[in-house]
C-alpha positions in Angstrom: -22.1 76.1 54.7 -23.2 78.4 57.0 -26.9 77.0 56.8 -25.6 73.5 57.2 -23.7 74.6 60.3 -26.9 76.3 61.7 -28.7 73.1 61.0 -26.3 71.1 62.9 -26.6 73.4 65.8 -30.4 73.2 66.0 -30.3 69.4 65.8 -27.9 69.4 68.8 -30.1 71.7 70.9 -33.1 69.5 70.0 -31.2 66.2 70.8 -29.8 67.7 73.9 -32.8 66.7 76.5 -32.5 63.0 75.0 -28.5 62.9 75.5 -28.9 64.1 79.1 -31.6 61.7 79.8 -30.3 58.9 77.3 -31.3 55.9 79.5 -34.8 57.3 80.8 -35.5 57.9 76.8 -34.4 54.5 75.8 -36.2 52.4 78.7 -39.3 54.5 78.7 -39.8 54.4 74.6 -39.1 50.6 74.7 -41.7 49.8 77.3 -44.0 51.6 75.5 -43.3 50.5 72.2 -43.9 46.6 73.4 -47.7 47.8 74.4 -48.3 49.3 71.0 -46.8 46.2 69.3 -48.7 44.0 71.0 -51.7 45.2 72.5 -54.9 45.3 70.5 -54.2 47.2 67.2 -57.0 49.6 65.8 -55.3 50.2 62.6 -53.0 53.1 64.0 -50.1 50.9 65.7 -47.9 52.6 62.6 -48.8 56.3 64.0 -48.6 55.1 67.5 -44.8 54.7 67.0 -44.5 58.0 66.2 -47.0 59.6 68.8 -44.9 57.7 71.2 -41.7 59.2 70.3 -43.0 62.7 70.6 -44.6 62.2 74.1 -41.1 60.7 75.6 -39.0 63.7 73.9 -41.4 66.0 75.6 -41.1 64.4 79.2 -37.2 64.7 78.5 -37.7 68.1 77.6 -39.6 68.7 80.6 -37.7 66.7 83.0 -34.4 68.7 81.6 -35.8 71.9 83.0 -36.1 70.4 86.4 -34.1 70.3 89.4 -32.0 67.3 89.2 -33.3 65.6 92.4 -36.9 66.7 91.3 -36.2 65.0 87.6 -34.6 62.1 89.1 -37.9 61.6 91.2 -40.1 62.4 88.3 -38.3 59.5 86.3 -38.3 57.1 88.7 -42.5 57.9 89.1 -42.6 57.5 85.3 -40.6 54.3 85.4 -42.9 52.5 87.5 -46.2 53.4 86.2 -44.8 52.2 82.7 -43.6 48.9 84.1 -46.6 48.4 86.6 -49.3 49.5 84.2 -47.6 47.8 80.9 -47.7 44.6 82.5 -51.1 45.0 83.8 -52.2 46.0 80.8 -50.7 43.0 78.8 -51.9 40.5 81.4 -55.7 41.8 81.0 -55.1 42.0 77.1 -53.9 38.5 76.9 -56.5 37.0 79.4 -59.9 38.8 78.6 -59.1 40.1 74.8 -59.1 43.9 75.5 -56.4 46.2 77.3 -57.0 47.7 80.8 -60.3 49.6 81.1 -63.1 50.2 83.5 -64.8 47.0 83.6 -61.4 45.2 84.9 -60.9 47.9 87.4 -64.6 47.3 88.8 -63.6 44.1 89.0 -60.0 44.4 90.9 -61.9 47.0 93.0 -65.1 44.6 93.8 -63.0 41.4 94.3 -62.1 40.4 97.6 -59.1 38.1 98.1 -61.0 34.9 98.0 -62.6 36.0 94.7 -59.0 37.3 93.7 -57.0 33.7 94.2 -60.1 32.1 92.5 -59.5 33.9 89.5 -55.9 33.9 89.5 -55.7 30.2 89.8 -58.1 29.8 87.1 -56.1 32.1 84.5 -52.8 32.1 85.7 -51.3 29.6 83.2 -47.6 28.8 81.7 -49.2 30.3 78.5 -49.9 33.2 80.0 -46.6 33.9 81.6 -44.5 32.6 78.4 -46.1 35.5 76.6 -44.9 39.1 75.3 -45.1 39.9 79.3 -41.6 38.2 79.5 -40.3 41.2 77.2 -41.3 43.8 80.2 -39.3 41.9 82.5 -36.2 41.5 80.1 -36.5 45.4 79.6 -36.2 45.7 83.6 -33.4 43.6 84.2 -31.5 45.2 81.4 -32.4 48.7 82.6 -31.4 47.6 86.3 -27.9 46.1 85.3 -27.4 49.5 83.4 -26.9 51.3 86.3 -24.0 48.9 87.1 -22.4 49.1 84.0 -20.1 52.0 84.6 -18.0 51.9 81.1 -19.3 54.7 78.7 -21.2 53.9 75.4 -19.6 55.5 72.6 -21.3 55.3 69.3 -19.5 55.3 66.0 -19.0 58.7 64.3 -21.4 57.2 61.1 -24.3 56.6 63.7 -23.8 59.8 65.5 -24.3 61.9 61.9 -27.2 59.8 61.0 -28.8 60.6 64.0 -27.8 64.3 64.2 -29.7 64.7 60.6 -32.4 62.5 60.6 -33.8 63.3 64.3 -35.2 66.9 63.5 -37.3 65.6 60.3 -38.5 62.5 62.6 -39.1 64.6 65.3 -41.0 67.3 63.2 -43.0 64.3 61.9 -43.7 62.8 65.2 -44.7 66.3 66.8 -47.6 66.7 64.0 -48.8 63.4 64.8 -48.7 63.5 68.5 -50.0 67.1 68.9 -53.2 66.0 67.4 -53.3 63.0 69.9 -52.8 65.5 72.8 -55.5 67.3 72.0 -57.7 63.9 71.7 -56.5 62.9 75.2 -57.2 66.5 76.7 -60.5 66.5 75.0 -62.0 63.3 75.8 -60.2 62.6 79.1 -60.0 65.8 80.6 -63.0 67.5 79.6 -65.7 64.9 79.8 -68.6 65.2 81.9 -70.6 62.7 81.6 -71.2 58.7 80.6 -73.5 60.0 77.8 -70.4 62.3 76.8 -68.0 59.5 76.4 -70.8 57.4 74.3 -71.3 59.9 71.9 -67.6 60.9 71.2 -66.7 57.2 71.1 -64.2 56.8 73.7 -63.2 53.6 74.7 -60.4 52.2 76.7 -58.7 50.5 73.6 -59.2 53.3 71.4 -56.7 54.3 69.1 -56.0 57.4 70.8 -55.8 56.0 74.2 -52.5 53.9 72.9 -50.9 53.6 76.0 -51.8 51.7 79.2 -51.5 55.0 81.5 -54.1 56.8 79.4 -56.5 53.8 79.6 -55.9 53.9 83.2 -56.6 57.6 83.5 -59.7 57.0 81.3 -60.6 54.0 83.5 -60.6 56.2 86.8 -62.5 59.2 85.2 -65.1 56.7 83.8 -65.7 55.5 87.9 -65.6 59.0 89.0 -68.7 59.4 86.3 -70.3 56.5 87.5 -70.1 57.7 91.2 -71.8 60.8 90.2 -74.2 58.7 88.2 -75.1 57.1 91.4 -75.8 60.4 93.0 -78.1 61.3 89.9 -80.1 58.1 90.4 -80.7 59.2 94.5 -81.9 62.1 93.7 -84.6 61.0 90.8 -85.5 58.1 93.2 -87.0 60.9 95.7 -89.2 61.8 92.9 -90.5 58.6 91.9 -94.1 58.2 91.9 -96.5 55.1 91.4 -100.2 55.0 90.3 -102.6 52.2 91.3 -101.5 48.8 91.5 -103.6 45.4 90.3 -101.2 43.1 92.0 -101.9 40.9 89.0 -99.7 38.2 90.1 -99.1 38.0 93.8 -96.1 35.9 93.8 -93.3 36.8 91.5 -89.9 35.1 91.7 -87.0 36.5 89.5 -83.9 34.3 89.3 -80.9 36.0 88.1 -78.3 33.4 86.7 -74.3 33.9 86.3 -72.1 33.4 83.2 -74.6 31.1 81.5 -73.4 29.9 78.1 -77.1 28.7 76.7 -75.8 26.3 74.1 -74.4 23.9 77.1 -78.2 23.8 78.1 -79.6 20.1 77.2 -83.1 22.2 77.2 -81.4 23.9 74.3 -80.2 21.0 72.4 -76.9 20.4 74.2 -76.1 16.5 73.8 -74.9 16.1 77.4 -78.1 16.1 79.8 -76.9 19.0 81.8 -80.6 20.2 82.5 -82.9 16.9 82.8 -85.0 18.8 85.8 -86.1 21.6 83.5 -86.7 19.3 80.5 -89.2 17.7 82.7 -90.9 20.7 83.7 -90.9 21.9 80.2 -92.6 18.5 79.4 -95.4 19.3 82.3 -96.4 22.5 80.4 -95.6 24.8 83.3 -92.1 25.8 81.9 -91.8 27.7 78.6 -88.4 28.4 77.3 -88.0 31.0 75.3 -85.3 30.6 72.0 -84.2 34.0 70.9 -83.0 36.1 74.1 -80.1 37.7 74.2 -78.3 39.8 76.9 -77.1 43.6 76.5 -74.0 43.5 77.9 -71.6 40.7 78.6 -70.7 42.4 82.2 -72.6 42.0 85.3 -72.4 45.6 86.0 -73.8 46.9 82.8 -76.5 44.2 82.8 -77.9 45.1 86.3 -78.2 48.5 85.5 -80.3 48.2 82.3 -82.0 45.3 83.5 -83.1 47.3 87.1 -83.5 50.7 85.6 -86.7 51.1 83.4 -84.3 53.1 81.0 -83.6 50.5 78.0 -80.9 50.6 75.5 -82.3 53.6 72.9 -83.9 55.3 75.3 -83.4 59.1 76.1 -81.1 60.1 78.6 -79.0 58.2 80.9 -79.9 54.9 83.0 -79.7 57.0 86.1 -82.6 59.3 84.9 -85.4 56.4 85.2 -86.2 54.6 88.2 -85.4 51.3 89.3 -88.5 48.7 89.0 -87.5 47.5 92.4 -88.2 50.6 93.7 -92.0 50.7 91.9 -92.7 47.3 93.2 -91.8 48.4 97.0 -93.6 51.7 96.7 -96.8 49.8 95.1 -97.1 47.8 98.1 -95.1 44.3 97.3 -92.8 42.9 99.7 -89.5 42.8 97.6 -86.8 40.2 99.0 -83.4 40.4 97.5 -81.2 37.2 98.1 -77.7 37.1 96.6 -74.6 35.0 96.5 -72.8 38.1 95.0 -73.6 41.6 96.4 -73.7 41.2 99.7 -73.8 44.8 101.9 -70.4 45.2 103.6 -70.1 48.4 105.4 -66.5 48.2 106.1 -65.9 47.7 102.2 -67.9 50.3 100.3 -65.2 49.5 97.5 -66.9 46.1 96.7 -69.7 48.2 95.3 -68.0 49.5 92.5 -69.2 46.3 90.4 -73.0 45.5 89.6 -74.1 45.8 93.3 -73.0 49.8 93.4 -76.7 50.9 93.2 -77.9 47.7 95.0 -75.7 48.3 98.0 -76.1 52.2 98.4 -77.5 52.5 101.8 -80.1 54.9 100.6 -81.3 53.0 97.3 -81.1 49.9 99.2 -83.9 51.1 101.2 -85.9 52.3 98.5 -85.9 49.1 96.7 -85.8 46.2 98.9 -87.7 45.0 102.3 -85.5 42.2 103.3 -82.3 41.1 102.4 -79.9 38.0 103.1 -76.8 39.0 105.0 -74.0 36.9 103.8 -72.5 34.9 100.4 -72.3 31.1 100.3 -70.2 29.0 98.6 -73.3 27.1 97.1 -76.4 28.4 95.5 -78.4 25.9 97.0 -77.9 27.7 100.4 -79.9 30.9 99.3 -83.2 28.8 100.0 -82.1 28.6 103.5 -81.8 32.5 103.7 -85.2 32.7 101.8 -86.6 30.2 104.5 -85.6 32.4 107.4 -87.1 35.8 105.3 -90.1 34.0 104.5 -92.2 35.1 107.5 -92.1 38.7 106.7 -94.0 37.9 103.4 -97.2 39.4 102.9 -100.1 39.0 100.3 -97.9 40.4 97.4 -94.0 39.3 97.0 -91.5 40.1 94.7 -88.7 37.8 95.2 -85.3 37.9 93.7 -82.9 35.1 93.6 -79.3 36.2 92.5 -76.7 33.1 91.7 -73.1 33.3 91.6 -74.2 30.4 89.0 -71.3 29.7 86.5 -68.9 32.3 87.6 -64.9 31.2 87.1 -63.5 29.4 88.6 -66.0 26.4 87.3 -64.6 23.6 89.7 -65.8 25.2 92.6 -69.4 25.8 91.5 -70.9 22.6 92.3 -70.8 20.0 95.1 -69.0 16.9 94.6 -72.0 14.8 94.1 -73.2 16.8 91.3 -70.1 15.8 89.6 -71.9 14.0 86.5 -69.5 14.7 83.5 -65.8 13.7 83.3 -63.3 14.0 80.4 -64.1 10.8 78.9 -67.5 12.4 77.8 -65.7 14.7 75.3 -64.3 13.9 71.9 -62.3 17.4 71.5 -59.2 16.4 70.3 -57.9 20.2 69.3 -58.1 20.8 73.1 -55.5 20.0 75.8 -56.4 17.6 78.7 -56.7 20.4 81.3 -59.3 22.3 78.7 -61.5 19.4 78.7 -61.2 19.2 82.4 -62.3 22.5 83.1 -64.8 22.1 80.2 -66.5 19.2 82.5 -66.5 21.3 85.5 -68.6 24.0 83.3 -71.0 21.6 82.7 -71.2 19.9 86.0 -71.8 23.7 87.4 -75.0 23.6 84.7 -76.3 20.3 85.8 -75.8 21.5 89.5 -77.6 25.1 88.4 -80.8 23.2 87.0 -81.1 21.5 90.5 -80.9 24.6 92.6 -83.5 26.3 90.1 -86.0 23.7 90.4 -86.1 23.5 94.0 -86.9 27.2 94.2 -89.4 26.1 91.8 -91.0 23.6 94.4 -91.1 26.7 96.9 -93.9 27.9 94.9 -95.6 25.2 93.2 -99.0 25.7 95.8 -99.3 29.1 95.4 -100.5 31.6 92.5 -97.0 32.1 91.4 -94.5 33.1 88.3 -90.7 32.1 87.9 -88.5 33.7 85.5 -85.1 32.7 85.0 -82.5 35.0 83.4 -78.7 34.3 83.6 -77.2 38.2 83.5 -74.9 36.9 80.5 -73.2 34.1 78.8 -69.8 32.8 78.8 -67.0 31.4 76.2 -66.7 28.1 77.1 -64.4 26.7 74.3 -66.6 27.3 71.7 -64.0 28.1 69.4 -60.5 26.8 70.4 -59.0 26.8 74.0 -60.5 30.1 75.3 -63.1 30.7 77.9 -64.6 33.3 79.9 -65.3 37.2 79.0 -64.2 38.9 76.0 -64.2 42.9 76.7 -63.8 43.4 73.1 -66.5 41.5 71.1 -66.4 41.8 66.9 -67.1 38.6 65.8 -70.5 36.4 65.6 -68.1 33.4 66.9 -67.4 35.9 70.1 -70.9 37.2 70.6 -73.0 34.3 70.3 -71.7 32.4 73.5 -71.2 35.4 75.6 -74.7 37.1 74.5 -77.3 34.3 73.7 -78.7 33.1 77.0 -81.4 30.7 78.4 -84.6 32.3 79.3 -87.4 30.4 80.4 -90.7 31.5 82.6 -92.2 29.0 84.8 -96.0 28.9 86.2 -97.8 27.0 88.9 -100.9 25.0 88.2 -103.0 27.8 90.1 -101.5 30.6 87.8 -102.4 29.0 84.7 -105.8 28.6 86.2 -106.2 31.9 87.5 -104.0 33.9 84.5 -104.9 31.6 81.5 -104.3 34.9 79.1 -101.1 35.7 80.2 -100.0 31.8 80.0 -101.2 31.6 76.5 -99.4 34.4 75.6 -96.2 33.5 77.0 -96.5 30.5 74.8 -97.5 32.5 72.0 -94.3 34.6 72.3 -91.3 32.4 73.2 -89.8 32.4 69.7 -89.9 36.2 69.7 -86.7 38.0 69.7 -86.1 39.9 73.1 -83.4 41.8 75.0 -83.2 41.7 78.7 -82.9 45.3 79.1 -86.3 45.1 78.9 -86.9 42.3 81.4 -88.4 45.2 84.1 -91.0 45.9 81.5 -92.1 42.6 81.7 -92.0 42.3 85.7 -93.9 45.6 86.2 -96.5 44.3 83.8 -97.2 41.0 85.7 -97.0 43.1 89.0 -100.0 45.3 87.5 -98.1 48.5 88.4 -99.1 51.6 86.6 -96.4 54.1 85.8 -95.5 56.3 83.3 -92.3 54.3 82.6 -94.2 51.5 81.3 -93.6 50.8 77.7 -95.8 48.2 76.1 -93.9 48.2 72.9 -90.9 46.8 74.9 -92.6 43.9 77.1 -93.4 40.3 74.8 -96.3 39.7 77.0 -98.2 42.8 75.7 -100.0 42.6 72.3 -98.4 45.8 71.2 -94.6 44.3 71.5 -92.3 45.5 68.7 -90.5 42.7 67.5 -88.7 44.6 65.3 -86.6 46.7 67.9 -83.1 46.8 67.3 -81.2 44.6 69.5 -77.7 46.8 70.3 -75.4 44.9 72.3 -72.6 47.2 74.1 -74.9 49.7 73.3 -73.5 50.2 70.0 -73.4 46.4 67.8 -76.7 45.4 66.1 -76.9 41.9 67.4 -79.3 40.8 64.7 -76.9 42.2 61.6 -73.6 40.7 63.3 -75.3 37.3 63.8 -76.6 37.3 60.4 -80.2 37.2 61.7 -81.1 40.3 59.8 -79.3 42.3 56.8 -78.6 45.7 57.6 -80.9 46.7 54.9 -83.8 45.1 56.8 -82.7 46.9 60.2 -83.0 50.3 58.3 -86.9 49.4 57.2 
């Protein structure tokens, strides 16, 4: 009897923080539980239910030890974070297929008001509103109403007894599970010092250990702080860059970087609608060679730009900041390097703009290291970049690297082409499984590709009379109703159906008649390798080869135009996914050979 009374007293003591903060405990647990139940499951959902119980209990214990006013202030702050981060996390997950993470935080920080309104109008639908997000608002309404309900709620005695005897073992079990996760969080969120550490530890914003939005938010901020230090490292390494002799193999190199281009929507690659008739005409002439097996290393611009511009590639030692930028090598070798972008404009009044792919592009020091000239403003139309080029043309020298960077097919698709390029309408599609608005959006996307076809061929015309080569490479693909009513990016990619539209990209090389005459060996090599597998994290190797730049960072095995090219290289997308295995182009046993 004495033992039972002792256990009863212990149970009452353990329950005291919960009873004194009953509203806080209930609301915080339910808000966290909504996230646990409805956001991405990593096979740990059942465990997270108990982890959450332990962590909310710990908060109650701490608050119970504080002065009342301070405790209430902390509770108000936790309420705000729980609701705001929970709703944001759920919204991001419903739209992008992954919870809140660094990629989304970069997008938010980089996006200006105009781009934000475009994205919101594109993604905000009744379907997204009529979702588990409503549960947060339901809890919030009941939560607020509880402050006006003065009558005390008295639980029946049988429920009280059940709670009294069940709570201690439940708390003990939750503590055993939760304490392990607390160490995971401290080790991975607070002690991680580099991007490589994050990769080695396998930390992801949607990792099972980071099961709450607040942890994913902390992870995202930490990741971005690490990235800021990476830029400092890149700047220090840029001061040490040296180049050898330069042969200036091709005097005019043009590199066009597209945006969000789903290869299967290009008629050059077999799409039934004629979205790229001008490129097809160039291909028939023999001057445009289109590659059949080229993929992007990532499906986010920032990640693609890093490995495309840095002479680092997936699988190299160290980090991308340990390697020079190919644009710096070109400029130091004597090339006039012109960067004409419709996205990453230098904006001194808004440094946070650099947090997406433009971070190392727009840094003042790195900008001076890389570029001779740049355009100064963005345009609604990519065609207007040609006018920017014309204004900078007078600065050209005998050797030029010109980079065009498009807004391309970036959502919202309906504003990515002028009205006169509206070639496709809903009547061109037989997709009964799609709603009318989805079919309309699909037509907008195809029209933007049709317009892109016009813009790239207009750029090609600028160099038709010169010894020039033009390389076209989108940063990544895009899901465009390839499997159901889905479009845009998915942060978490797991299946072949998700990967192919986002990572398979159109890639082609156009050469001028003068180039064919003077560099026939390169032209023949281009035709020979067009069906070889290639990933664009090594596009820089191809470019410095065409420039004839001598550097210790050149890797002939990573350049398709070099006879030493390694066609068996593993193509690891998003750092850890073997593209050829997951898409069925290779078996796992083949990749081990």
